[in-house]
C-alpha positions in Angstrom: 74.4 -0.3 -29.6 75.2 3.4 -29.2 77.1 2.5 -26.1 79.6 0.5 -28.2 80.1 3.4 -30.6 80.8 5.7 -27.7 83.2 3.1 -26.2 85.1 3.1 -29.5 85.4 6.9 -29.4 86.5 6.8 -25.8 89.0 4.1 -26.5 90.5 6.2 -29.3 90.8 9.1 -26.9 92.5 6.9 -24.3 94.9 5.6 -26.9 95.9 9.0 -28.1 96.2 10.3 -24.5 93.4 12.9 -24.9 92.1 12.2 -21.4 95.3 11.9 -19.5 95.2 15.3 -17.9 91.5 15.1 -16.9 92.1 11.6 -15.5 95.0 12.8 -13.4 93.2 15.9 -12.1 90.1 13.8 -11.0 92.4 11.2 -9.3 94.3 13.9 -7.5 91.0 15.4 -6.2 89.7 12.1 -5.0 93.1 11.4 -3.4 92.6 14.4 -1.2 89.4 12.9 0.1 91.3 9.9 1.7 90.0 9.0 5.2 90.4 5.8 7.2 86.6 5.1 7.3 86.3 5.8 3.6 89.2 3.4 2.9 87.6 0.6 4.9 84.3 1.2 3.1 85.8 1.2 -0.4 88.0 -1.8 0.3 84.9 -3.7 1.4 83.0 -2.6 -1.6 85.8 -3.4 -4.0 85.8 -7.0 -2.7 82.1 -7.3 -3.3 82.7 -6.0 -6.9 85.4 -8.6 -7.6 84.7 -11.5 -9.9 84.3 -13.8 -6.8 81.9 -11.4 -5.2 80.0 -11.0 -8.5 79.7 -14.8 -8.8 78.3 -15.1 -5.3 75.6 -12.6 -6.0 74.9 -14.2 -9.3 74.5 -17.6 -7.6 72.1 -16.2 -5.0 70.0 -14.5 -7.6 70.0 -17.4 -10.1 68.9 -19.8 -7.3 66.1 -17.4 -6.5 65.1 -17.2 -10.1 65.0 -21.0 -10.5 63.0 -21.4 -7.3 60.4 -18.9 -8.8 60.7 -20.8 -12.1 62.0 -17.7 -13.9 64.2 -19.7 -16.2 64.8 -17.1 -18.9 66.0 -14.6 -16.3 68.4 -17.2 -14.9 69.8 -17.9 -18.3 70.2 -14.2 -19.1 72.0 -13.5 -15.8 74.3 -16.4 -16.4 75.3 -15.5 -19.9 75.9 -11.9 -19.0 77.8 -12.6 -15.8 80.2 -15.1 -17.4 80.7 -13.5 -20.8 81.8 -10.2 -19.3 85.2 -11.4 -17.8 86.2 -12.9 -21.1 85.5 -9.7 -23.0 87.4 -7.8 -20.3 90.5 -10.0 -20.5 90.6 -9.6 -24.3 90.3 -5.9 -24.1 92.9 -5.4 -21.4 95.4 -7.4 -23.3 94.5 -5.6 -26.5 95.0 -2.1 -25.1 97.6 -2.9 -22.3 97.2 0.4 -20.5 99.3 0.7 -17.4 97.6 1.3 -14.1 97.8 4.7 -12.4 100.9 5.5 -10.3 99.0 7.9 -7.9 99.0 6.6 -4.3 97.5 3.2 -4.8 95.9 1.9 -1.6 96.0 -1.7 -2.6 98.4 -3.9 -4.4 97.2 -5.2 -7.8 98.7 -6.2 -11.1 97.4 -6.4 -14.6 96.3 -3.7 -17.0 94.0 -0.8 -16.4 91.6 -0.3 -19.4 88.8 -1.1 -19.2 88.0 -1.7 -15.5 87.0 -5.2 -14.8 85.1 -4.3 -11.6 83.2 -1.6 -13.5 82.3 -4.2 -16.2 81.2 -6.8 -13.7 79.1 -4.4 -11.8 77.5 -2.7 -14.9 76.7 -6.1 -16.5 75.3 -7.7 -13.4 73.4 -4.8 -11.9 72.3 -3.5 -15.3 70.8 -6.9 -16.1 69.2 -7.1 -12.7 67.6 -3.7 -13.2 66.2 -4.6 -16.6 64.9 -8.1 -15.7 63.3 -7.3 -12.3 62.0 -3.9 -13.3 59.0 -5.4 -15.1 58.3 -7.7 -12.2 57.9 -4.9 -9.8 54.2 -4.2 -9.2 54.5 -1.0 -7.1 56.4 2.2 -7.6 58.2 1.9 -4.3 59.6 -1.5 -5.5 61.0 0.1 -8.6 62.4 3.0 -6.7 64.1 0.6 -4.3 65.4 -1.6 -7.2 66.8 1.5 -9.0 68.4 2.9 -5.8 70.1 -0.5 -4.8 71.5 -1.2 -8.3 72.7 2.4 -8.8 74.3 2.4 -5.4 76.1 -0.9 -6.0 77.4 0.1 -9.3 78.3 3.6 -8.2 80.1 2.5 -5.1 82.0 -0.3 -6.8 83.1 1.9 -9.7 84.1 4.8 -7.3 86.1 2.4 -5.1 88.5 1.7 -8.0 89.3 5.4 -8.4 89.5 6.0 -4.7 91.9 3.1 -4.2 94.1 4.5 -7.0 93.9 1.4 -9.3 91.9 2.8 -12.2 91.5 6.1 -14.1 88.0 7.5 -14.4 88.2 6.8 -18.2 88.8 3.1 -17.3 85.5 3.1 -15.3 83.5 4.8 -18.1 85.0 2.5 -20.7 84.1 -0.6 -18.6 80.5 0.7 -18.1 80.0 1.4 -21.8 81.4 -2.0 -22.9 79.2 -3.8 -20.4 76.1 -1.9 -21.6 77.0 -3.2 -25.1 77.2 -6.7 -23.7 73.9 -6.5 -21.9 72.1 -5.0 -24.9 73.6 -7.7 -27.2 72.6 -10.6 -25.0 69.1 -9.3 -24.6 68.8 -8.7 -28.4 70.0 -12.2 -29.3 67.8 -13.8 -26.7 64.6 -12.0 -27.8 65.5 -12.6 -31.4 65.7 -16.3 -30.6 62.4 -16.2 -28.8 60.8 -14.6 -31.8 62.2 -17.2 -34.2 60.9 -20.0 -32.0 57.4 -18.4 -32.1 57.5 -18.2 -35.9 59.7 -21.1 -37.1 58.7 -20.7 -40.7 59.2 -17.0 -40.9 62.7 -17.5 -42.3 
């Protein structure tokens, strides 16, 4: 749960505007990288990282898990995927941070902190990495899994800064909060598993 503690510290920094200058400097630097091909790529990636895109990927993976009779994995993916948006909505309304005003390349409403896309990606691909890591029998499989999940999270998170709709601190906050969700879901699940194995331990 260290991630949640760091999230609290980051949130306090955001609230007291400690990261405003750094956020703006990073966004101005990224803004200078604007290129038509990059814009197309990041717009595509950001659609994949939307809630709809996340649900589609969840559905495909959950179907695969059920076909393989990996029921626990399907349950964990489902809980994580659908609990994350609720946490994000609550946090955004709680903090009500306005979105950046620096050259936004897409039209979007709502609040900025923490990033929903970063949360969806960190929760989904973080859980995928954890659940499927132990099922990989070969080193190349684990390297591929790590590369794919890292690329998906990294590109989705970066797209939000490139498109000008989130500050870097929004992304980091979303990632930290999702890591807390993933660790909490796993802890509660395995705690339940242990209690079922030892019903009289209580």
